[in-house]
MOPAC internal coordinates of N, CA, C and O (Angstrom, degrees):
PM7 1SCF
backbone

  N    0.0000 0     0.00 0     0.00 0    0    0    0
  C    1.4495 1     0.00 0     0.00 0    1    0    0
  C    1.5301 1   108.81 1     0.00 0    2    1    0
  O    1.2310 1   120.76 1   -49.42 1    3    2    1
  N    1.3389 1   116.16 1   130.58 1    3    2    1
  C    1.4600 1   119.77 1   179.26 1    5    3    2
  C    1.5265 1   110.08 1   -73.98 1    6    5    3
  O    1.2310 1   121.00 1   -14.03 1    7    6    5
  N    1.3245 1   115.69 1   165.97 1    7    6    5
  C    1.4603 1   120.49 1   178.48 1    9    7    6
  C    1.5229 1   111.65 1   -58.46 1   10    9    7
  O    1.2310 1   120.50 1   136.23 1   11   10    9
  N    1.3298 1   116.66 1   -43.77 1   11   10    9
  C    1.4651 1   119.85 1   179.82 1   13   11   10
  C    1.5189 1   111.50 1   -66.41 1   14   13   11
  O    1.2310 1   120.18 1   143.06 1   15   14   13
  N    1.3168 1   117.25 1   -36.94 1   15   14   13
  C    1.4652 1   119.54 1   177.59 1   17   15   14
  C    1.5176 1   111.03 1   -63.60 1   18   17   15
  O    1.2310 1   120.00 1   143.65 1   19   18   17
  N    1.3428 1   117.61 1   -36.35 1   19   18   17
  C    1.4624 1   119.81 1   178.09 1   21   19   18
  C    1.5302 1   110.43 1   -65.72 1   22   21   19
  O    1.2310 1   120.02 1   147.50 1   23   22   21
  N    1.3239 1   117.57 1   -32.50 1   23   22   21
  C    1.4578 1   121.05 1   175.62 1   25   23   22
  C    1.5264 1   110.57 1   -73.33 1   26   25   23
  O    1.2310 1   120.49 1   139.49 1   27   26   25
  N    1.3289 1   116.67 1   -40.51 1   27   26   25
  C    1.4639 1   120.37 1  -175.23 1   29   27   26
  C    1.5283 1   112.90 1   -69.63 1   30   29   27
  O    1.2310 1   119.63 1   163.97 1   31   30   29
  N    1.3177 1   118.32 1   -16.03 1   31   30   29
  C    1.4723 1   119.44 1   178.58 1   33   31   30
  C    1.5254 1   112.75 1   -91.81 1   34   33   31
  O    1.2310 1   119.75 1   177.80 1   35   34   33
  N    1.3358 1   118.08 1    -2.20 1   35   34   33
  C    1.4619 1   119.38 1   174.50 1   37   35   34
  C    1.5260 1   109.23 1   -63.72 1   38   37   35
  O    1.2310 1   120.55 1   -37.44 1   39   38   37
  N    1.3098 1   116.56 1   142.56 1   39   38   37
  C    1.4659 1   120.77 1  -179.27 1   41   39   38
  C    1.5310 1   109.85 1   -57.33 1   42   41   39
  O    1.2310 1   120.93 1   -55.32 1   43   42   41
  N    1.3333 1   115.83 1   124.68 1   43   42   41
  C    1.4510 1   122.23 1   177.84 1   45   43   42
  C    1.5129 1   115.04 1    96.40 1   46   45   43
  O    1.2310 1   119.65 1   167.00 1   47   46   45
  N    1.3291 1   118.28 1   -13.00 1   47   46   45
  C    1.4702 1   120.45 1   179.10 1   49   47   46
  C    1.5224 1   108.71 1   -82.23 1   50   49   47
  O    1.2310 1   120.48 1   -54.65 1   51   50   49
  N    1.3162 1   116.69 1   125.35 1   51   50   49
  C    1.4616 1   122.92 1   179.31 1   53   51   50
  C    1.5235 1   110.20 1   -86.10 1   54   53   51
  O    1.2310 1   120.68 1   134.16 1   55   54   53
  N    1.3386 1   116.30 1   -45.84 1   55   54   53
  C    1.4629 1   121.50 1  -178.15 1   57   55   54
  C    1.5152 1   109.55 1  -158.64 1   58   57   55
  O    1.2310 1   121.18 1   -22.15 1   59   58   57
  N    1.3176 1   115.34 1   157.85 1   59   58   57
  C    1.4650 1   121.81 1   177.14 1   61   59   58
  C    1.5163 1   108.53 1  -133.83 1   62   61   59
  O    1.2310 1   121.01 1   -34.49 1   63   62   61
  N    1.3321 1   115.68 1   145.51 1   63   62   61
  C    1.4604 1   120.81 1   178.80 1   65   63   62
  C    1.5240 1   110.11 1  -136.49 1   66   65   63
  O    1.2310 1   121.59 1   -25.30 1   67   66   65
  N    1.3156 1   114.56 1   154.70 1   67   66   65
  C    1.4664 1   122.42 1   168.64 1   69   67   66
  C    1.5273 1   104.88 1  -125.71 1   70   69   67
  O    1.2310 1   120.51 1   -44.90 1   71   70   69
  N    1.3239 1   116.62 1   135.10 1   71   70   69
  C    1.4571 1   120.01 1  -177.35 1   73   71   70
  C    1.5190 1   109.79 1  -131.33 1   74   73   71
  O    1.2310 1   121.07 1   -20.88 1   75   74   73
  N    1.3248 1   115.56 1   159.12 1   75   74   73
  C    1.4558 1   122.23 1   178.79 1   77   75   74
  C    1.5188 1   110.00 1   -82.94 1   78   77   75
  O    1.2310 1   121.06 1   -10.71 1   79   78   77
  N    1.3214 1   115.57 1   169.29 1   79   78   77
  C    1.4615 1   121.70 1  -176.89 1   81   79   78
  C    1.5251 1   113.17 1   -71.99 1   82   81   79
  O    1.2310 1   119.68 1  -175.58 1   83   82   81
  N    1.3063 1   118.22 1     4.42 1   83   82   81
  C    1.4634 1   120.88 1   173.31 1   85   83   82
  C    1.5289 1   111.50 1  -113.07 1   86   85   83
  O    1.2310 1   120.57 1  -174.78 1   87   86   85
  N    1.3357 1   116.52 1     5.22 1   87   86   85
  C    1.4598 1   121.34 1   177.47 1   89   87   86
  C    1.5094 1   115.26 1    91.80 1   90   89   87
  O    1.2310 1   119.52 1   179.53 1   91   90   89
  N    1.3255 1   118.52 1    -0.47 1   91   90   89
  C    1.4637 1   119.07 1   177.24 1   93   91   90
  C    1.5268 1   109.70 1   -82.24 1   94   93   91
  O    1.2310 1   121.51 1   -29.12 1   95   94   93
  N    1.3008 1   114.72 1   150.88 1   95   94   93
  C    1.4555 1   121.95 1  -177.05 1   97   95   94
  C    1.5258 1   110.86 1   -72.90 1   98   97   95
  O    1.2310 1   120.23 1   -48.81 1   99   98   97
  N    1.3302 1   117.17 1   131.19 1   99   98   97
  C    1.4669 1   122.13 1   175.27 1  101   99   98
  C    1.5219 1   110.08 1   -96.02 1  102  101   99
  O    1.2310 1   120.36 1   133.72 1  103  102  101
  N    1.3433 1   116.91 1   -46.28 1  103  102  101
  C    1.4603 1   121.16 1   177.75 1  105  103  102
  C    1.5206 1   109.11 1  -162.47 1  106  105  103
  O    1.2310 1   121.38 1   -17.54 1  107  106  105
  N    1.3294 1   114.96 1   162.46 1  107  106  105
  C    1.4602 1   120.24 1  -179.45 1  109  107  106
  C    1.5258 1   109.75 1  -148.07 1  110  109  107
  O    1.2310 1   121.50 1   -25.98 1  111  110  109
  N    1.3254 1   114.74 1   154.02 1  111  110  109
  C    1.4565 1   121.53 1   175.41 1  113  111  110
  C    1.5221 1   107.69 1  -146.85 1  114  113  111
  O    1.2310 1   120.64 1   -32.52 1  115  114  113
  N    1.3046 1   116.38 1   147.48 1  115  114  113
  C    1.4562 1   119.79 1   177.96 1  117  115  114
  C    1.5091 1   112.87 1   110.53 1  118  117  115
  O    1.2310 1   121.02 1    27.93 1  119  118  117
  N    1.3285 1   115.65 1  -152.07 1  119  118  117
  C    1.4554 1   122.59 1  -167.93 1  121  119  118
  C    1.5237 1   114.25 1  -106.93 1  122  121  119
  O    1.2310 1   119.94 1  -126.53 1  123  122  121
  N    1.3107 1   117.71 1    53.47 1  123  122  121
  C    1.4668 1   122.31 1   172.80 1  125  123  122
  C    1.5174 1   108.10 1  -124.88 1  126  125  123
  O    1.2310 1   120.41 1   -35.20 1  127  126  125
  N    1.3179 1   116.82 1   144.80 1  127  126  125
  C    1.4588 1   120.52 1   176.71 1  129  127  126
  C    1.5229 1   110.63 1   -76.50 1  130  129  127
  O    1.2310 1   119.63 1   -13.47 1  131  130  129
  N    1.3222 1   118.31 1   166.53 1  131  130  129
  C    1.4657 1   122.43 1  -177.49 1  133  131  130
  C    1.5262 1   112.45 1   -59.01 1  134  133  131
  O    1.2310 1   119.93 1   136.12 1  135  134  133
  N    1.3247 1   117.73 1   -43.88 1  135  134  133
  C    1.4642 1   120.24 1   178.94 1  137  135  134
  C    1.5211 1   109.23 1   -64.04 1  138  137  135
  O    1.2310 1   120.28 1   135.90 1  139  138  137
  N    1.3346 1   117.07 1   -44.10 1  139  138  137
  C    1.4590 1   121.02 1  -179.52 1  141  139  138
  C    1.5211 1   111.88 1   -63.46 1  142  141  139
  O    1.2310 1   119.42 1   144.42 1  143  142  141
  N    1.3301 1   118.71 1   -35.58 1  143  142  141
  C    1.4585 1   120.17 1  -179.35 1  145  143  142
  C    1.5302 1   111.42 1   -66.58 1  146  145  143
  O    1.2310 1   119.59 1   141.68 1  147  146  145
  N    1.3269 1   118.39 1   -38.32 1  147  146  145
  C    1.4617 1   120.38 1   177.22 1  149  147  146
  C    1.5211 1   110.55 1   -66.05 1  150  149  147
  O    1.2310 1   120.30 1   137.39 1  151  150  149
  N    1.3258 1   117.04 1   -42.61 1  151  150  149
  C    1.4657 1   120.31 1   177.10 1  153  151  150
  C    1.5301 1   110.55 1   -63.49 1  154  153  151
  O    1.2310 1   120.54 1   140.83 1  155  154  153
  N    1.3275 1   116.57 1   -39.17 1  155  154  153
  C    1.4623 1   120.98 1   178.03 1  157  155  154
  C    1.5229 1   110.63 1   -63.32 1  158  157  155
  O    1.2310 1   120.30 1   138.74 1  159  158  157
  N    1.3254 1   117.04 1   -41.26 1  159  158  157
  C    1.4640 1   120.69 1   178.58 1  161  159  158
  C    1.5309 1   110.67 1   -62.98 1  162  161  159
  O    1.2310 1   120.40 1   137.07 1  163  162  161
  N    1.3249 1   116.85 1   -42.93 1  163  162  161
  C    1.4616 1   120.66 1   178.68 1  165  163  162
  C    1.5241 1   111.15 1   -64.40 1  166  165  163
  O    1.2310 1   120.34 1   137.82 1  167  166  165
  N    1.3316 1   116.96 1   -42.18 1  167  166  165
  C    1.4632 1   122.06 1   178.28 1  169  167  166
  C    1.5252 1   111.06 1   -61.49 1  170  169  167
  O    1.2310 1   120.50 1   132.46 1  171  170  169
  N    1.3254 1   116.65 1   -47.54 1  171  170  169
  C    1.4678 1   120.98 1  -177.66 1  173  171  170
  C    1.5208 1   111.36 1   -67.09 1  174  173  171
  O    1.2310 1   120.25 1   140.12 1  175  174  173
  N    1.3158 1   117.12 1   -39.88 1  175  174  173
  C    1.4688 1   120.86 1   176.46 1  177  175  174
  C    1.5310 1   109.83 1   -60.90 1  178  177  175
  O    1.2310 1   120.45 1   130.41 1  179  178  177
  N    1.3317 1   116.74 1   -49.59 1  179  178  177
  C    1.4687 1   120.92 1  -177.94 1  181  179  178
  C    1.5287 1   110.83 1   -62.37 1  182  181  179
  O    1.2310 1   120.19 1   137.34 1  183  182  181
  N    1.3099 1   117.24 1   -42.66 1  183  182  181
  C    1.4548 1   120.33 1   179.83 1  185  183  182
  C    1.5251 1   110.95 1   -64.26 1  186  185  183
  O    1.2310 1   120.23 1   140.13 1  187  186  185
  N    1.3181 1   117.16 1   -39.87 1  187  186  185
  C    1.4586 1   121.22 1   177.00 1  189  187  186
  C    1.5205 1   111.94 1   -61.89 1  190  189  187
  O    1.2310 1   120.53 1   138.82 1  191  190  189
  N    1.3267 1   116.59 1   -41.18 1  191  190  189
  C    1.4739 1   120.88 1   178.24 1  193  191  190
  C    1.5262 1   110.45 1   -64.14 1  194  193  191
  O    1.2310 1   120.39 1   138.93 1  195  194  193
  N    1.3385 1   116.86 1   -41.07 1  195  194  193
  C    1.4662 1   120.80 1   178.12 1  197  195  194
  C    1.5334 1   109.91 1   -62.65 1  198  197  195
  O    1.2310 1   120.17 1   137.74 1  199  198  197
  N    1.3230 1   117.28 1   -42.26 1  199  198  197
  C    1.4668 1   121.19 1   178.42 1  201  199  198
  C    1.5296 1   110.57 1   -61.83 1  202  201  199
  O    1.2310 1   120.17 1   137.87 1  203  202  201
  N    1.3167 1   117.28 1   -42.13 1  203  202  201
  C    1.4585 1   120.28 1   179.00 1  205  203  202
  C    1.5238 1   111.34 1   -65.38 1  206  205  203
  O    1.2310 1   120.34 1   141.11 1  207  206  205
  N    1.3186 1   116.95 1   -38.89 1  207  206  205
  C    1.4616 1   120.14 1   177.37 1  209  207  206
  C    1.5269 1   109.74 1   -62.71 1  210  209  207
  O    1.2310 1   120.43 1   133.42 1  211  210  209
  N    1.3223 1   116.78 1   -46.58 1  211  210  209
  C    1.4678 1   120.95 1   177.79 1  213  211  210
  C    1.5168 1   112.29 1   -59.67 1  214  213  211
  O    1.2310 1   120.46 1   140.90 1  215  214  213
  N    1.3235 1   116.72 1   -39.10 1  215  214  213
  C    1.4630 1   119.57 1   179.53 1  217  215  214
  C    1.5208 1   110.85 1   -68.23 1  218  217  215
  O    1.2310 1   119.62 1   145.97 1  219  218  217
  N    1.3294 1   118.33 1   -34.03 1  219  218  217
  C    1.4619 1   121.13 1   175.61 1  221  219  218
  C    1.5293 1   110.44 1   -62.11 1  222  221  219
  O    1.2310 1   120.55 1   138.24 1  223  222  221
  N    1.3320 1   116.55 1   -41.76 1  223  222  221
  C    1.4639 1   120.91 1   178.34 1  225  223  222
  C    1.5231 1   109.96 1   -64.72 1  226  225  223
  O    1.2310 1   120.02 1   134.43 1  227  226  225
  N    1.3259 1   117.58 1   -45.57 1  227  226  225
  C    1.4695 1   120.44 1   178.43 1  229  227  226
  C    1.5195 1   111.96 1   -60.25 1  230  229  227
  O    1.2310 1   120.30 1   140.03 1  231  230  229
  N    1.3301 1   117.03 1   -39.97 1  231  230  229
  C    1.4560 1   120.79 1   179.20 1  233  231  230
  C    1.5352 1   109.96 1   -64.27 1  234  233  231
  O    1.2310 1   120.38 1   138.91 1  235  234  233
  N    1.3072 1   116.88 1   -41.09 1  235  234  233
  C    1.4631 1   120.73 1   178.94 1  237  235  234
  C    1.5294 1   111.01 1   -66.40 1  238  237  235
  O    1.2310 1   120.33 1   133.94 1  239  238  237
  N    1.3194 1   116.97 1   -46.06 1  239  238  237
  C    1.4682 1   120.76 1  -178.12 1  241  239  238
  C    1.5216 1   112.94 1   -66.95 1  242  241  239
  O    1.2310 1   120.33 1   143.48 1  243  242  241
  N    1.3200 1   116.98 1   -36.52 1  243  242  241
  C    1.4609 1   120.56 1  -174.29 1  245  243  242
  C    1.5266 1   113.38 1   -93.56 1  246  245  243
  O    1.2310 1   120.49 1   167.22 1  247  246  245
  N    1.3142 1   116.67 1   -12.78 1  247  246  245
  C    1.4727 1   121.76 1  -173.80 1  249  247  246
  C    1.5246 1   111.46 1    56.37 1  250  249  247
  O    1.2310 1   120.85 1  -150.82 1  251  250  249
  N    1.3227 1   115.99 1    29.18 1  251  250  249
  C    1.4642 1   122.01 1  -179.30 1  253  251  250
  C    1.5235 1   108.86 1  -116.44 1  254  253  251
  O    1.2310 1   120.69 1   -51.00 1  255  254  253
  N    1.3164 1   116.29 1   129.00 1  255  254  253
  C    1.4686 1   121.22 1   176.52 1  257  255  254
  C    1.5321 1   109.61 1   -77.29 1  258  257  255
  O    1.2310 1   120.78 1   -15.52 1  259  258  257
  N    1.3133 1   116.12 1   164.48 1  259  258  257
  C    1.4540 1   120.92 1   173.29 1  261  259  258
  C    1.5126 1   116.04 1    95.30 1  262  261  259
  O    1.2310 1   119.85 1  -166.08 1  263  262  261
  N    1.3237 1   117.89 1    13.92 1  263  262  261
  C    1.4553 1   120.23 1   179.76 1  265  263  262
  C    1.5228 1   114.93 1   -80.54 1  266  265  263
  O    1.2310 1   117.94 1   159.10 1  267  266  265
  N    1.3017 1   121.52 1   -20.90 1  267  266  265
  C    1.4683 1   116.63 1  -175.78 1  269  267  266
  C    1.5307 1   111.21 1   -52.54 1  270  269  267
  O    1.2310 1   120.31 1   -56.86 1  271  270  269
  N    1.3123 1   117.02 1   123.14 1  271  270  269
  C    1.4626 1   119.85 1  -177.15 1  273  271  270
  C    1.5213 1   111.13 1   -70.62 1  274  273  271
  O    1.2310 1   121.13 1   -36.80 1  275  274  273
  N    1.2992 1   115.44 1   143.20 1  275  274  273
  C    1.4634 1   120.69 1   174.81 1  277  275  274
  C    1.5203 1   109.82 1   -88.97 1  278  277  275
  O    1.2310 1   120.96 1   155.58 1  279  278  277
  N    1.3080 1   115.77 1   -24.42 1  279  278  277
  C    1.4531 1   120.13 1  -179.16 1  281  279  278
  C    1.5126 1   110.59 1  -163.02 1  282  281  279
  O    1.2310 1   121.18 1    -1.44 1  283  282  281
  N    1.3265 1   115.35 1   178.56 1  283  282  281
  C    1.4461 1   121.02 1   179.89 1  285  283  282
  C    1.5263 1   109.23 1  -153.51 1  286  285  283
  O    1.2310 1   121.47 1   -13.45 1  287  286  285
  N    1.3167 1   114.79 1   166.55 1  287  286  285
  C    1.4627 1   120.70 1   179.37 1  289  287  286
  C    1.5221 1   108.28 1  -142.82 1  290  289  287
  O    1.2310 1   120.81 1   -42.41 1  291  290  289
  N    1.3173 1   116.06 1   137.59 1  291  290  289
  C    1.4512 1   122.26 1   174.61 1  293  291  290
  C    1.5263 1   106.06 1  -115.76 1  294  293  291
  O    1.2310 1   120.54 1   -69.97 1  295  294  293
  N    1.3294 1   116.57 1   110.03 1  295  294  293
  C    1.4623 1   122.04 1  -173.24 1  297  295  294
  C    1.5172 1   110.79 1   -94.85 1  298  297  295
  O    1.2310 1   120.84 1   -58.48 1  299  298  297
  N    1.3307 1   116.01 1   121.52 1  299  298  297
  C    1.4491 1   121.84 1   174.74 1  301  299  298
  C    1.5196 1   109.68 1  -107.49 1  302  301  299
  O    1.2310 1   120.25 1    -1.23 1  303  302  301
  N    1.3147 1   117.12 1   178.77 1  303  302  301
  C    1.4574 1   120.57 1  -179.65 1  305  303  302
  C    1.5251 1   112.37 1   -63.04 1  306  305  303
  O    1.2310 1   120.50 1   134.89 1  307  306  305
  N    1.3121 1   116.65 1   -45.11 1  307  306  305
  C    1.4678 1   120.83 1  -177.93 1  309  307  306
  C    1.5228 1   112.93 1  -117.96 1  310  309  307
  O    1.2310 1   120.63 1   144.78 1  311  310  309
  N    1.3268 1   116.39 1   -35.22 1  311  310  309
  C    1.4588 1   121.83 1  -179.24 1  313  311  310
  C    1.5177 1   109.89 1  -117.95 1  314  313  311
  O    1.2310 1   120.96 1   -31.76 1  315  314  313
  N    1.3292 1   115.77 1   148.24 1  315  314  313
  C    1.4562 1   121.49 1   177.63 1  317  315  314
  C    1.5203 1   109.71 1  -137.16 1  318  317  315
  O    1.2310 1   121.10 1   -16.09 1  319  318  317
  N    1.3203 1   115.51 1   163.91 1  319  318  317
  C    1.4599 1   122.10 1   174.63 1  321  319  318
  C    1.5250 1   107.15 1  -117.89 1  322  321  319
  O    1.2310 1   120.73 1   -47.64 1  323  322  321
  N    1.3247 1   116.21 1   132.36 1  323  322  321
  C    1.4591 1   122.67 1   176.45 1  325  323  322
  C    1.5275 1   107.06 1  -121.71 1  326  325  323
  O    1.2310 1   120.51 1   -44.09 1  327  326  325
  N    1.3348 1   116.63 1   135.91 1  327  326  325
  C    1.4664 1   119.44 1  -177.66 1  329  327  326
  C    1.5227 1   111.25 1  -143.91 1  330  329  327
  O    1.2310 1   121.39 1   -35.29 1  331  330  329
  N    1.3222 1   114.95 1   144.71 1  331  330  329
  C    1.4575 1   123.04 1   170.86 1  333  331  330
  C    1.5277 1   105.75 1  -137.62 1  334  333  331
  O    1.2310 1   121.03 1   -56.20 1  335  334  333
  N    1.3332 1   115.63 1   123.80 1  335  334  333
  C    1.4599 1   122.26 1  -177.46 1  337  335  334
  C    1.5312 1   109.07 1    54.11 1  338  337  335
  O    1.2310 1   119.46 1    56.63 1  339  338  337
  N    1.3299 1   118.64 1  -123.37 1  339  338  337
  C    1.4718 1   121.72 1  -177.37 1  341  339  338
  C    1.5236 1   112.43 1  -104.44 1  342  341  339
  O    1.2310 1   120.21 1  -152.46 1  343  342  341
  N    1.3322 1   117.21 1    27.54 1  343  342  341
  C    1.4646 1   122.05 1   176.98 1  345  343  342
  C    1.5223 1   107.85 1  -125.01 1  346  345  343
  O    1.2310 1   120.66 1   -46.98 1  347  346  345
  N    1.3229 1   116.34 1   133.02 1  347  346  345
  C    1.4628 1   120.41 1  -179.02 1  349  347  346
  C    1.5208 1   109.99 1  -141.69 1  350  349  347
  O    1.2310 1   121.19 1   -22.73 1  351  350  349
  N    1.3324 1   115.32 1   157.27 1  351  350  349
  C    1.4569 1   118.95 1   173.56 1  353  351  350
  C    1.5227 1   109.88 1  -142.42 1  354  353  351
  O    1.2310 1   121.72 1   -26.15 1  355  354  353
  N    1.3062 1   114.31 1   153.85 1  355  354  353
  C    1.4508 1   123.63 1   178.69 1  357  355  354
  C    1.5231 1   106.39 1  -106.29 1  358  357  355
  O    1.2310 1   120.49 1   -49.78 1  359  358  357
  N    1.3423 1   116.67 1   130.22 1  359  358  357
  C    1.4642 1   120.33 1  -170.49 1  361  359  358
  C    1.5194 1   111.66 1  -132.24 1  362  361  359
  O    1.2310 1   121.30 1   -25.83 1  363  362  361
  N    1.3371 1   115.11 1   154.17 1  363  362  361
  C    1.4703 1   122.48 1   171.68 1  365  363  362
  C    1.5244 1   107.18 1   -91.33 1  366  365  363
  O    1.2310 1   120.35 1   -63.08 1  367  366  365
  N    1.3156 1   116.94 1   116.92 1  367  366  365
  C    1.4649 1   122.07 1  -173.31 1  369  367  366
  C    1.5195 1   113.85 1   -55.10 1  370  369  367
  O    1.2310 1   119.82 1   137.05 1  371  370  369
  N    1.3085 1   117.95 1   -42.95 1  371  370  369
  C    1.4662 1   120.75 1  -173.52 1  373  371  370
  C    1.5281 1   112.93 1   -71.20 1  374  373  371
  O    1.2310 1   120.14 1   165.92 1  375  374  373
  N    1.3411 1   117.33 1   -14.08 1  375  374  373
  C    1.4571 1   120.83 1  -175.69 1  377  375  374
  C    1.5225 1   114.01 1  -109.70 1  378  377  375
  O    1.2310 1   119.96 1   168.06 1  379  378  377
  N    1.3107 1   117.69 1   -11.94 1  379  378  377
  C    1.4618 1   120.43 1  -166.17 1  381  379  378
  C    1.5252 1   113.23 1   -98.53 1  382  381  379
  O    1.2310 1   120.84 1   -29.88 1  383  382  381
  N    1.3067 1   116.00 1   150.12 1  383  382  381
  C    1.4673 1   122.55 1   165.46 1  385  383  382
  C    1.5294 1   105.65 1  -101.19 1  386  385  383
  O    1.2310 1   120.56 1   -74.16 1  387  386  385
  N    1.3272 1   116.53 1   105.84 1  387  386  385
  C    1.4592 1   120.08 1  -177.42 1  389  387  386
  C    1.5284 1   111.38 1   -62.18 1  390  389  387
  O    1.2310 1   119.88 1   145.41 1  391  390  389
  N    1.3220 1   117.83 1   -34.59 1  391  390  389
  C    1.4660 1   119.99 1   176.99 1  393  391  390
  C    1.5196 1   110.89 1   -61.99 1  394  393  391
  O    1.2310 1   120.31 1   135.96 1  395  394  393
  N    1.3218 1   117.01 1   -44.04 1  395  394  393
  C    1.4656 1   120.76 1   179.55 1  397  395  394
  C    1.5295 1   110.86 1   -64.19 1  398  397  395
  O    1.2310 1   120.63 1   137.91 1  399  398  397
  N    1.3202 1   116.40 1   -42.09 1  399  398  397
  C    1.4665 1   120.54 1   179.86 1  401  399  398
  C    1.5250 1   110.84 1   -62.66 1  402  401  399
  O    1.2310 1   119.90 1   133.42 1  403  402  401
  N    1.3336 1   117.79 1   -46.58 1  403  402  401
  C    1.4647 1   119.14 1  -178.40 1  405  403  402
  C    1.5274 1   112.09 1   -69.87 1  406  405  403
  O    1.2310 1   119.27 1   149.41 1  407  406  405
  N    1.3331 1   119.00 1   -30.59 1  407  406  405
  C    1.4701 1   120.00 1   172.66 1  409  407  406
  C    1.5196 1   109.74 1   -63.08 1  410  409  407
  O    1.2310 1   120.58 1   134.35 1  411  410  409
  N    1.3320 1   116.50 1   -45.65 1  411  410  409
  C    1.4707 1   120.94 1  -179.70 1  413  411  410
  C    1.5282 1   111.23 1   -65.54 1  414  413  411
  O    1.2310 1   120.07 1   136.61 1  415  414  413
  N    1.3249 1   117.47 1   -43.39 1  415  414  413
  C    1.4636 1   120.89 1   179.05 1  417  415  414
  C    1.5330 1   110.81 1   -62.00 1  418  417  415
  O    1.2310 1   120.34 1   137.78 1  419  418  417
  N    1.3073 1   116.95 1   -42.22 1  419  418  417
  C    1.4612 1   121.01 1   179.43 1  421  419  418
  C    1.5286 1   110.35 1   -62.21 1  422  421  419
  O    1.2310 1   120.48 1   135.56 1  423  422  421
  N    1.3197 1   116.69 1   -44.44 1  423  422  421
  C    1.4716 1   120.41 1   178.99 1  425  423  422
  C    1.5193 1   110.69 1   -63.15 1  426  425  423
  O    1.2310 1   119.77 1   135.78 1  427  426  425
  N    1.3295 1   118.04 1   -44.22 1  427  426  425
  C    1.4674 1   121.23 1  -179.41 1  429  427  426
  C    1.5294 1   112.08 1   -67.41 1  430  429  427
  O    1.2310 1   120.11 1   145.54 1  431  430  429
  N    1.3185 1   117.40 1   -34.46 1  431  430  429
  C    1.4639 1   119.75 1  -177.92 1  433  431  430
  C    1.5209 1   111.95 1   -70.72 1  434  433  431
  O    1.2310 1   119.75 1   163.51 1  435  434  433
  N    1.3172 1   118.09 1   -16.49 1  435  434  433
  C    1.4510 1   121.74 1  -178.97 1  437  435  434
  C    1.5174 1   112.18 1   -93.15 1  438  437  435
  O    1.2310 1   119.96 1  -178.97 1  439  438  437
  N    1.3270 1   117.68 1     1.03 1  439  438  437
  C    1.4712 1   121.33 1   179.86 1  441  439  438
  C    1.4966 1   110.64 1   -91.91 1  442  441  439
  O    1.2310 1   120.10 1   180.00 1  443  442  441

């Protein structure tokens, strides 16, 4: 079982992706089609870049180091996206343990 597959079998995880630093898809596991996985990789890459830009502004305004985000979450009514570095997963809110997902994402992002 691949690392992403181990994440995708967690209760509530719909799909997991790993993407490159240019937004292209590296690998995917779970219930997304091939076209959807590439779009998901582009979305997650872009959102990560926006988070980093925001953290740069916060660091400048606060004169405090340590703002670069390690991850982010986009919360929807029923589905959400959780990401750390270049690994992300799509989850069903009512079924997921967000703490468990972010522990797993953090571990996978360090490999």
